C-alpha positions in Angstrom: 0.0 -0.1 0.0 1.1 3.5 -0.6 0.9 5.3 2.5 2.2 8.6 1.2 -1.2 8.4 -0.9 -3.1 7.8 1.9 -1.4 10.4 4.3 -2.2 13.2 1.9 2.0 13.8 1.7 3.3 14.9 -1.9 5.8 12.9 -3.9 9.3 14.4 -4.1 10.0 16.2 -7.3 11.7 14.1 -10.3 15.2 15.3 -11.1 13.4 16.5 -14.4 11.0 18.5 -12.3 13.5 20.0 -10.1 15.6 21.5 -13.0 11.9 22.7 -14.6 11.5 24.5 -11.3 14.7 26.0 -11.1 14.3 27.4 -14.4 11.2 29.2 -13.8 12.7 31.1 -11.1 13.4 34.6 -11.7 17.3 35.3 -12.0 18.8 38.9 -10.8 22.2 39.5 -12.0 24.0 40.4 -8.7 25.1 44.2 -10.4 21.5 44.9 -11.3 19.0 47.0 -8.8 15.5 45.6 -8.7 14.6 46.2 -4.6 10.9 46.9 -4.9 10.5 46.0 -8.3 7.4 43.4 -8.9 9.3 40.8 -11.2 7.4 37.5 -12.4 8.8 34.0 -12.5 11.4 33.1 -15.0 12.3 36.4 -15.8 16.1 37.0 -16.1 17.4 40.6 -15.6 21.1 41.2 -16.5 24.0 43.3 -15.6 23.6 47.0 -14.6 19.9 47.1 -15.1 17.9 49.4 -13.0 14.7 48.9 -12.2 12.8 51.2 -10.0 10.5 50.6 -7.2 6.7 49.8 -8.1 7.7 48.5 -11.5 5.6 45.7 -12.6 7.4 43.0 -15.0 5.7 39.8 -15.9 7.0 36.1 -16.0 9.5 34.7 -18.6 10.8 38.3 -19.8 14.8 38.8 -20.6 15.6 42.0 -19.5 19.2 42.7 -21.4 22.1 44.8 -19.5 21.9 48.5 -19.1 18.5 48.8 -19.2 16.6 51.4 -17.2 12.8 51.0 -16.1 11.0 53.9 -14.2 8.5 53.1 -11.2 5.2 53.5 -13.4 6.2 51.1 -16.1 4.1 48.1 -16.7 5.6 44.9 -18.8 3.8 41.9 -19.5 4.9 38.5 -19.9 7.2 36.7 -22.2 9.1 40.2 -23.4 12.4 40.6 -24.4 14.4 44.1 -23.7 17.3 44.4 -25.3 20.4 46.4 -23.8 20.2 50.1 -23.6 16.7 50.7 -23.5 15.1 53.3 -21.3 11.2 52.8 -20.2 9.9 55.9 -18.7 6.8 56.3 -16.1 3.8 55.9 -18.3 5.4 53.1 -20.5 2.8 49.9 -21.3 4.2 46.7 -22.8 1.9 43.9 -23.5 2.9 40.3 -23.9 5.1 38.9 -26.2 6.9 42.1 -27.4 10.4 42.7 -28.6 12.4 45.9 -28.0 15.7 46.4 -29.9 18.9 47.5 -28.7 19.1 51.3 -28.1 15.1 51.9 -29.0 14.0 55.3 -27.4 11.2 56.2 -25.7 9.6 59.7 -24.4 6.8 60.6 -22.3 6.6 64.2 -22.3 5.9 66.3 -25.8 7.4 69.7 -24.2 10.0 68.4 -21.8 11.7 71.3 -19.7 14.1 70.4 -17.1 12.1 71.8 -13.9 8.5 70.7 -15.3 6.2 68.7 -13.3 3.1 67.1 -14.9 1.5 63.6 -15.4 3.6 61.3 -18.1 1.8 60.3 -21.2 1.3 56.7 -21.5 2.5 54.8 -24.5 1.2 51.3 -25.3 3.1 48.6 -27.2 0.6 46.0 -28.0 1.0 42.1 -27.7 3.5 40.8 -30.2 4.6 43.9 -31.5 8.5 44.8 -32.7 10.5 47.9 -31.6 13.6 47.8 -34.2 17.1 49.2 -33.0 17.1 52.5 -32.6 13.9 53.5 -33.1 11.9 56.1 -31.4 8.6 56.3 -29.9 7.1 59.8 -29.6 4.7 59.9 -26.2 1.2 59.1 -26.0 1.0 56.9 -28.8 -0.4 53.2 -29.2 1.8 50.7 -31.1 -0.6 48.0 -32.5 -0.5 44.3 -32.5 2.1 42.4 -33.8 3.3 45.8 -35.7 6.7 46.1 -36.7 8.8 49.1 -36.4 11.9 49.1 -38.5 15.2 50.2 -37.2 16.1 54.0 -36.6 12.4 54.9 -37.5 10.7 57.6 -35.6 7.4 57.2 -34.7 5.1 60.4 -34.4 1.7 58.9 -34.8 -0.5 55.6 -33.9 0.4 52.5 -35.6 -2.0 49.8 -36.9 -2.2 46.4 -36.1 0.5 44.5 -38.0 1.8 47.9 -39.9 5.3 47.7 -41.3 6.7 51.1 -40.2 9.5 52.8 -41.7 11.5 56.1 -42.0 11.6 59.3 -40.3 8.8 60.7 -39.8 7.9 56.6 -40.1 5.1 55.6 -42.6 3.3 52.5 -43.3 5.2 50.7 -46.0 3.0 47.2 -45.8 1.9 44.9 -43.7 3.6 42.0 -41.7 2.3 38.5 -40.4 2.5 37.2 -36.6 5.5 35.2 -37.9 7.1 38.7 -38.9 7.4 38.0 -42.8 6.0 40.9 -44.9 2.7 40.5 -46.5 3.7 41.0 -50.4 0.3 39.8 -52.3 -3.2 41.6 -52.6 -4.8 38.8 -50.9 -2.9 39.5 -47.6 -1.6 35.9 -47.2 1.8 34.9 -45.7 3.8 32.1 -46.9 3.3 30.4 -43.1 0.0 29.9 -44.2 -1.9 32.6 -41.9 -4.3 34.9 -43.9 -5.4 38.4 -43.0 -8.4 41.1 -44.0 -8.2 44.7 -43.5 -10.5 46.0 -40.5 -10.7 49.3 -38.8 -7.4 49.3 -36.7 -5.1 47.6 -39.5 -5.4 44.0 -40.2 -6.9 40.9 -38.2 -6.6 37.2 -38.9 -9.2 35.4 -40.7 -10.1 32.5 -39.3 
């Protein structure tokens, strides 16, 4: 008879489960400053990051070296933030977003050294990509699965699945959830996904 089962005690984790449990723990490099921030399981914070108190970061994120995150910032799960990025108060990053190295976010349209006012809210929606060295002006929304190219300067809201290029950034096409450009008039991708036009950009065809 299995007395453990009848007594209600739990079986010991197998070596495989122990490894999985360890992998889910957040990993904070000793040089990073994260006191007071909420950081989810499985998230990795690398060298010389500064995450201010009250910042909220989800699970399984990868916060690369030399990233600054202010306190009024909310980041979802499975987000990758590459080195040299600063996220200022009012930034909202949804799940599965990629932010390339040295991308620049702003939260004040008329900044002055001593001015004090509530920051504008900038939203990056699910699956969006912000390319390296791109600049996002304050108070904008980057739509779902949109792709902002490297070096682009975004001055207006971005539609879902839009490909934004240039300064100021303009839509130069559409992108699939897989990241490939949709080149044909049927808005279909080589991966098999198909899309239709909607009010906020493209939407997948069920």
